[in-house]
C-alpha positions as CSV (number, residue, x, y, z in Angstrom):
1,M,71.7,160.3,79.1
2,S,73.8,157.4,77.8
3,P,74.5,154.7,80.5
4,D,78.1,154.8,79.3
5,F,78.6,158.0,81.2
6,E,79.1,157.7,85.0
7,I,78.9,160.9,86.9
8,L,80.7,160.8,90.2
9,N,80.5,164.6,90.9
10,Y,77.5,166.1,89.3
11,A,78.4,169.7,89.6
12,R,81.9,169.2,88.1
13,F,81.4,166.5,85.5
14,R,77.8,167.1,84.2
15,P,78.9,170.1,82.1
16,N,81.3,167.8,80.3
17,V,78.6,165.4,79.3
18,V,76.5,165.8,76.1
19,A,73.2,164.2,77.1
20,T,72.4,162.8,73.7
21,A,76.0,161.7,72.8
22,R,76.7,158.0,72.2
23,I,79.9,156.0,71.7
24,E,80.6,155.1,68.1
25,R,83.1,152.5,66.9
26,L,85.0,153.8,63.9
27,C,87.6,151.2,63.2
28,T,88.3,147.6,64.1
29,D,91.0,145.0,63.4
30,L,93.9,146.8,65.2
31,L,96.4,144.8,67.3
32,W,97.1,147.7,69.6
33,G,95.8,151.2,68.8
34,E,97.8,154.2,70.1
35,G,98.9,157.7,69.6
36,P,95.8,159.5,68.2
37,V,96.4,163.0,66.9
38,Y,93.9,165.2,65.1
39,F,94.6,167.5,62.2
40,A,92.1,170.3,62.2
41,D,93.3,171.8,58.9
42,G,92.4,168.6,57.1
43,D,89.7,167.2,59.4
44,Y,91.3,163.8,59.9
45,L,92.9,161.7,62.6
46,L,96.1,159.8,62.6
47,F,96.7,157.0,65.0
48,S,99.2,154.1,65.4
49,D,98.6,150.4,65.1
50,I,101.9,149.4,66.7
51,P,102.2,145.6,66.2
52,N,101.0,145.9,62.6
53,N,103.8,148.5,62.1
54,R,101.5,151.1,60.6
55,I,100.0,154.6,61.1
56,M,96.4,154.8,60.2
57,K,94.3,157.7,58.9
58,W,90.6,158.2,59.7
59,V,88.6,160.7,57.7
60,P,84.9,161.4,58.4
61,G,82.8,159.7,55.8
62,L,85.6,157.8,54.3
63,G,86.7,155.6,57.2
64,A,90.2,154.3,58.1
65,T,93.0,153.7,55.6
66,V,96.8,153.0,56.0
67,H,98.7,156.3,56.1
68,R,102.2,154.9,56.5
69,Q,103.5,151.3,56.5
70,P,106.1,150.4,57.7
71,S,106.0,153.0,60.4
72,N,109.0,151.7,62.4
73,F,106.5,150.6,65.0
74,A,105.2,154.1,65.6
75,N,103.7,154.7,69.0
76,G,102.8,158.2,70.3
77,N,102.1,161.1,67.9
78,A,101.7,164.8,68.3
79,R,101.8,168.0,66.3
80,D,104.3,170.8,66.7
81,R,103.2,174.4,66.6
82,Q,103.9,174.5,62.8
83,G,101.5,171.7,62.3
84,R,104.0,169.0,61.5
85,L,103.7,165.4,62.8
86,I,106.0,164.3,65.6
87,T,106.2,160.6,66.1
88,C,107.8,158.2,68.7
89,E,109.1,155.2,66.8
90,S,109.6,152.2,69.0
91,G,111.2,150.1,66.3
92,S,113.9,152.6,65.3
93,R,114.2,153.9,68.8
94,R,113.9,157.5,67.8
95,V,111.7,160.6,67.6
96,T,111.0,162.0,64.2
97,R,109.3,164.9,62.5
98,T,107.4,164.6,59.2
99,E,108.0,167.7,57.1
100,Y,105.5,169.4,54.9
101,D,106.9,167.6,51.8
102,G,106.6,164.2,53.5
103,S,110.2,163.7,54.2
104,V,111.2,162.5,57.7
105,T,113.7,164.3,60.0
106,V,115.2,162.5,63.0
107,L,114.9,164.7,66.0
108,A,116.5,162.3,68.6
109,D,117.8,158.8,68.6
110,K,120.7,158.9,71.1
111,F,121.5,160.3,74.5
112,E,125.2,160.7,75.4
113,G,126.1,158.5,72.5
114,K,123.8,155.6,73.5
115,R,120.6,154.6,71.7
116,L,117.3,155.6,73.2
117,N,115.2,152.8,74.7
118,S,111.9,153.1,72.8
119,P,110.3,156.5,72.7
120,N,106.6,156.1,73.8
121,D,104.6,159.3,74.0
122,V,105.3,162.9,73.1
123,V,104.0,166.5,73.6
124,V,105.2,169.8,72.2
125,R,105.4,172.9,74.4
126,S,104.4,176.3,73.0
127,N,108.0,177.3,72.9
128,G,108.8,174.4,70.6
129,E,110.4,172.1,73.1
130,V,109.6,168.4,72.4
131,W,109.0,166.4,75.6
132,F,108.9,162.6,75.4
133,T,109.0,159.5,77.5
134,D,111.5,156.7,76.8
135,P,110.6,153.5,78.6
136,V,111.7,150.0,77.6
137,Y,108.3,148.7,76.3
138,G,109.5,148.5,72.6
139,I,112.6,146.5,73.4
140,V,111.4,143.9,75.8
141,S,110.0,141.8,73.0
142,D,109.6,141.8,69.2
143,Y,105.9,142.6,69.3
144,T,106.0,146.4,69.3
145,G,109.6,146.8,68.3
146,D,112.8,144.8,68.3
147,K,114.0,143.0,71.4
148,A,117.2,144.4,72.7
149,E,119.0,145.4,75.9
150,S,118.8,149.0,77.1
151,E,121.9,151.0,76.3
152,I,121.0,153.8,78.6
153,G,120.0,151.6,81.5
154,R,117.3,154.1,82.8
155,N,113.8,155.2,81.8
156,Y,113.8,159.0,81.3
157,V,111.5,161.8,80.5
158,F,113.4,163.8,78.0
159,C,113.3,167.4,76.7
160,L,114.5,168.3,73.3
161,D,115.8,171.8,72.6
162,P,114.2,173.0,69.4
163,D,117.1,175.2,68.5
164,T,120.1,173.0,69.2
165,G,118.6,169.5,69.1
166,A,120.2,168.8,72.5
167,L,118.5,166.3,74.8
168,S,118.3,166.9,78.5
169,V,116.8,164.7,81.2
170,G,113.5,166.2,82.5
171,T,113.3,163.5,85.3
172,D,114.4,160.0,86.1
173,E,112.0,159.6,88.9
174,I,109.4,157.5,87.0
175,T,109.7,153.7,87.0
176,L,108.1,153.3,83.5
177,P,107.2,156.7,82.1
178,N,104.3,156.5,79.6
179,G,101.7,159.2,78.6
180,L,102.3,162.8,79.3
181,A,100.5,166.2,78.9
182,F,100.9,169.8,79.9
183,S,98.5,171.7,82.0
184,P,96.8,174.6,80.0
185,D,99.2,177.2,81.4
186,E,102.2,174.8,80.9
187,R,103.3,175.3,84.6
188,F,102.9,171.5,85.1
189,L,103.7,168.4,83.2
190,Y,101.6,165.3,84.0
191,V,103.5,162.0,83.4
192,A,102.0,158.5,83.7
193,D,104.0,155.8,85.6
194,S,102.8,152.4,84.3
195,G,105.2,150.3,86.3
196,A,102.4,147.9,87.1
197,T,102.6,146.4,83.7
198,H,105.8,144.7,84.7
199,D,105.3,144.5,88.5
200,P,101.9,143.6,90.0
201,A,102.8,145.9,93.0
202,G,104.1,148.6,90.6
203,A,102.8,152.1,90.0
204,H,99.6,152.8,88.1
205,H,99.3,156.5,88.7
206,I,99.8,160.0,87.1
207,V,102.5,162.2,88.6
208,R,102.3,166.0,88.3
209,F,105.6,167.9,88.1
210,E,106.4,171.5,88.2
211,V,108.2,172.6,85.0
212,S,111.4,174.5,85.8
213,G,113.2,175.3,82.6
214,R,113.9,171.9,81.0
215,R,113.8,170.1,84.3
216,L,110.8,168.6,86.2
217,R,110.7,169.0,90.0
218,D,108.5,168.4,93.0
219,G,106.7,165.4,91.5
220,Q,103.5,164.5,93.4
221,V,101.1,161.7,92.7
222,F,98.1,163.4,91.1
223,A,95.8,160.4,90.6
224,T,95.9,156.6,91.0
225,V,94.1,155.0,88.1
226,S,92.2,151.7,88.7
227,P,91.4,149.4,87.1
228,G,94.3,149.3,84.7
229,I,96.9,152.0,84.1
230,A,97.1,155.6,82.8
231,D,98.6,154.8,79.4
232,G,97.7,157.9,77.4
233,F,95.8,161.0,78.4
234,K,94.9,164.6,77.5
235,V,94.1,167.8,79.4
236,D,91.0,169.9,78.4
237,S,90.6,173.7,78.5
238,E,89.4,173.6,82.1
239,G,92.4,171.7,83.3
240,N,90.6,168.3,83.7
241,V,92.7,165.3,82.9
242,W,91.1,162.6,80.7
243,T,93.0,159.4,80.9
244,S,92.9,155.8,79.7
245,A,91.9,153.0,82.0
246,A,91.0,149.3,81.7
247,D,87.3,150.1,81.8
248,G,87.2,153.2,79.7
249,V,88.1,156.9,80.1
250,H,88.4,158.5,83.6
251,C,88.1,162.2,84.1
252,Y,90.0,163.9,86.9
253,A,89.5,167.5,88.0
254,A,92.6,169.7,88.2
255,D,92.8,169.0,92.0
256,G,92.9,165.3,91.4
257,E,89.3,164.3,92.2
258,L,87.9,161.6,90.0
259,I,84.7,163.3,88.8
260,G,83.4,160.9,86.1
261,R,83.9,158.0,83.7
262,I,83.0,157.0,80.2
263,R,82.7,153.2,79.9
264,F,84.1,151.5,76.8
265,P,83.8,147.8,75.9
266,E,87.5,147.2,75.9
267,T,90.8,148.5,77.4
268,V,91.5,152.1,76.4
269,T,95.0,152.9,75.4
270,N,95.0,156.6,74.5
271,L,92.8,159.5,73.4
272,A,92.7,162.9,71.7
273,F,90.4,165.8,71.3
274,G,89.3,166.7,67.8
275,G,86.5,167.8,65.5
276,R,85.6,171.3,64.3
277,K,85.0,172.6,67.9
278,R,87.8,170.5,69.5
279,S,85.0,168.7,71.5
280,R,85.0,165.3,69.9
281,L,86.9,162.7,71.9
282,Y,88.7,160.1,69.8
283,V,89.7,157.0,71.8
284,T,92.1,154.2,70.8
285,T,91.7,150.8,72.4
286,A,93.3,147.4,72.3
287,S,91.6,146.6,68.9
288,G,89.8,149.7,67.6
289,L,89.1,153.4,67.3
290,Y,86.0,154.9,69.0
291,T,84.6,158.4,69.3
292,V,82.2,160.3,71.5
293,F,81.2,164.0,71.8
294,V,81.8,165.7,75.1
295,G,81.0,169.1,76.6
296,T,84.5,170.4,76.8
297,S,87.4,171.0,74.4
298,S,91.1,170.6,74.0
299,A,93.5,172.7,75.9
300,L,95.8,172.7,72.9
301,P,95.5,174.2,69.4
302,L,94.7,171.4,66.9
């Protein structure tokens, strides 16, 4: 078994480990990789390189090429249930949808007449609702967006009504909301609080909320990630949460127990399941894209 895998609970994590799997580096020369999303119908991965203002495309056997540039400092990406690309654009401070013909539709750019902060990560519920986080990361400097003051004055998790386009606040209880993912049954939404990026004593944990309509309630700390923060994460078909950390990918069981780790040579920023059997983990880092096969699969259709 690769020494990159660290099993903390043998009975719970060993089934998720492919004994002969090894970490492969697929792409280098990124300034800050983010937002990986896999397209099963084309067998390719899209991911953001935020400071370079581009979305990259990786195809097995062909490598990485520029898919879209400029990308309006694209950050998080997802697919809706019709297979369209949903993107958080830090630079334009909006959430967009790329249509089948390549045109771009703006889904959200304002709340109560004020510009959003800088949409960060996004997930689409099975009923079409688009949930996204809106911290200030993209407006605190010109590195991953355009420096500006927050018009809203708060950091929200938003829910977009797919029929009316109306935005509602899911919660305002997170200091700096970052990554997010639904449980397999969509009863819960996990949200990262990465407040520690701006306050050494700040939050570096994942909060699990009950989903009540378009509101989130009864938020409880699910897991505290260390070292580093929970930037981006995904949930597998068994309900395990696979999250970024400073030393790699950490895997938490559905009850919050840390059951295993995969060590990576640099800070992990986000990850996504992909491949023909949804069991290939694609991992973005501070400067590159990596992959490793695991013994579980995505909770979501790809």
